[in-house]
C-alpha angles and dihedrals in degrees: 000000000000116000096002148042118304108251117231115240114260116258112268125201117262128219130328122280123262119229089255092054089048086050090053091053094047091049094049091050091051092047091052091053095043091047090054092055092046092051090051091051088048093055096039086064098035099044137354130313095254090054087056090054090056087070087074094058090042090057094046089047091051095048089047095047089051089062089053089050088051094048090052099044103022095129101052092038092047091049092058092045127162089023091056089055093049091050091048089051093050090049088053090056091048090044097057098067095028095052094048090048091052093047092047092052090057110098095233112169106181097194092067095048091101092053106033122056089197089065092054089056093047090049090051090050092049089050089054092049090053091048092060101090093041087055094056095037090053091049092053089051093046092050088051093057091045100045104043120069096213093072095162093060092043091051091047091054088052093051092049093047091048090054094049090045092070091055090044092057095046091049094048090049090053089052105037142022117257096264100054088042088059091050092049093050091047088053093048090047092052095046087048095057099078092053087082088073097234116229134195122236115297092028096285115147131199128070097029094055093043092054091048091050092052093045092050109037099058098048089040090055092045093051090049092049094050091045097047087046092059095235111196112264116142133165129261102257122225104257093230096058115103090239091061090046093053091046088057088049089051091048089058094044100255099109139038124202106225099183143357125195128182125198138151088269103050148328111252129202128182112200130188124205137153086221092064109100108144123151106172112238099347108170128236092262095069112113098172123095117239114255124251109286148180122220118237111209121193111196089342096306124114107256100174148298127289104210114216097220139120102207140031090246091071090061100062093132085073089072089070094057125102088237089070093066096085091049091055089060103048121055120217094352134189104234134204118194116197117208095350110172117174101028099242091124089054088061090047092051090048092048089062096047102261113185096200131020124191119189117194109195122164096204115071094188088067092057091044092052095051093044089048088065093071130235095284097049109046103300094097091083090074097042129083142082090259090063133085119178118204119193103210144105105280093227090051089050093055091050096050104034124100098182125114125228136189094213128028112188119188097213093172090070096054109108140090111296126265093265088062096037093058115193093022087074095095093066123113131198134198091205097079100046121120088252092051092048091046087056088051091057091052091054090049119103117234088267093040131125134195115222125198120172123191136170121263128253133192112253092026117252117142098045097048087046092052093047090051090048091053091045089056094046092051091046089051088057093051100258128125105243095199088067096047111035129088131180127184132164145195126198093288112032147006126231121209118201121192115190120206092223131016109287113249117252089244087066095062097078090049092049092049091047091051093048089052096048092049094046090238122156115220117237102173136349136179087262094049122116101244111214138121100217114192094322116138133185092268094053091050094049093053092054098064111199092346085076091070091087099047091039094050092048092046093050090057092052137078086267091067097107094048092049093051093045094049100039120111092233135046109265097162109138118260120247136174091266089054106025120212109281123204091227131058098201122167125176091236089065088071114095117255 
């Protein structure tokens, strides 16, 4: 080139890919998608659910960074193609367990991220460790698209592999815990690397390919063997999760792990200890001791008690819970329990003479674990001619069922509110939206009632939001919510009842008697005078949980919009486009 250096010609793709090379591309794409799902399951157990979601961003970051890597080093990497793609695929396989080991070794404690800058750095470093296999996997795919001339067929193989990878990940997680699943995928990835048919520079084959084959096949076979054998490799559990606490109990001889199951949906643990005596929201008037029980854990979180009893008579303490209010108002009800886990609410329904009980639970493994205990050791909750068990997502059941029930109890909502549950606050659910509650109303009989119980917060947040969402659902069905909604609370929880029709005047004395017996303070009722008076946001905040009554009555009055707009927390009703969130954060809630 006159007056300057001669420019080297740009790299041009070589020959078309062979079937084995397209198979390598498809397998690598499948392994990348499957590994992402396995990593998410690992972190759902080890940490908190939003940490698991960070795997998605780490994967995208790794794939994006691989494009930058190829842009910077395209010429040397392309000159070694397809050997460079084989090497990148092998590094993907090595990086999967190595990156996870490095990330798991870092002492990340997510609950302190807002207070400790060191934790922010550790979280970012953990994020980068998780990114490692996706960086090399993306580089191998990028090199394949650059190096082969039949880009369309290579891209098609990648798309097919990606689609199969989602199914592969779910299949592996239903067969193996996350740790062995990572080893299995790493082994498959290592064995897959030589399929590229590695060549030395200039297209010469021979020693380079033989060396790569020998280096990949043995560790690949070892990884597949260890993974398929289910070798023990489990994550370091966050010390504040219930699973970690009960492991410490077990180490000192105070608890026994009866069973553990893994699936693509959740890790389940059933733990027995004489120290377990939980009865959710039982009032101060309870004089009975809780019966012997096991703890059901879902992804390391407490999901509910499994009462080790044979008959409803042994569960008398359930009579003193706010959940029993609805059962005191409807005789011999047909009951629907949405998301029931441990079976305690089955015993509650039986104690009040329920004629039919339908449980809707999406995880079959939970039901099988409880049944496996036997009728004398907790399994009796899921036995009996009065019980029907439906394995289905509760929201789907609401959309498809045409049956009628006298009591619909949203068991899945029962728990301490997000302010008490800490890092669970970022969850959302489609079961507590305006549309879902409207479907509940359509499944209620003329005397039916919807019951939702939720732990208290100060200042109130979850309970007013649930009340307002139910009000919107009833209004959307053409019903006046002020004449159909009731809310009452004790010192732990508030129960919200939504009647299909206005309760008869004869029911009022029974409601008042039940409230007195349960020690519940009435917040609002169909006969209440719904007005906000001169209350403002500051008044309500200073009242703590005593604000539940004025706030509930105000939200059912014409002052609703001004209360919602001026309140420190987000009380807007949940809808399908904005699912119910277990937090009510607003920026204005932060101190100046």
